[in-house]
C-alpha positions, 0 to 999 in steps of 0.5 A: 788253761788250769789243768783241773778244768781240763775234762777227759772222758768218752764223746760216743765211743772215742776218747775226748778232751775237753777244754773250757768255752771261754778258750775256744778261739784262742790259739792252743798247741795241738797235742796228737795222741793215738788210742791203741797203745794202752790197748795193745798193751792189756791185750800183750798180757791177756795173751802172755799171761792167760793164752800162752800158760794155758797153752804151755800147759795143755795145748788145744786148737781152741787155745791156740785160736783164742791167741791168734784171736788176741795177737791179731787184736793186738797188731790191729792196735798197734797199727792204728794206733801208729796210723793215727798219730803219724799220718793221721790226716792219710789215715782218715782220708783212706780210712774206707779203702780196701787197697790204699796204702795204708790198707795194705800196709796194714794185711802186712802188718797182719801177716807179721802178727800171725807169723809171731802167733805161730812162733809161740804157739807152735801147732805141732804141740796139738799133733804131739799132745793129741798123738 
């Protein structure tokens, strides 16, 4: 299949790859890729280049909150990217369940990223600056 005949774009709001119709019945190799890793990289840049610098210069509760939300988004993107790529069938099957194995592990990842956020953005700095 010529590379220039493959179309990469959005199908709805999800990334997709479209191949020419003449290859529909041909046995194609399945390549699994998971979204989230590139978004996590961009969010990590925002986290460290914007929020961490601002918090280090002038700590405030609002910047701490923005950093927490960004760190949660990083954790979500990395974890879902890992689940989609490694355990695709389980991820799809349990996607709507709050108490599935994948969801319970997701809660652990959220706790881990919040722990990391508390290590980078110390609350004591806010209290020290205000007093």
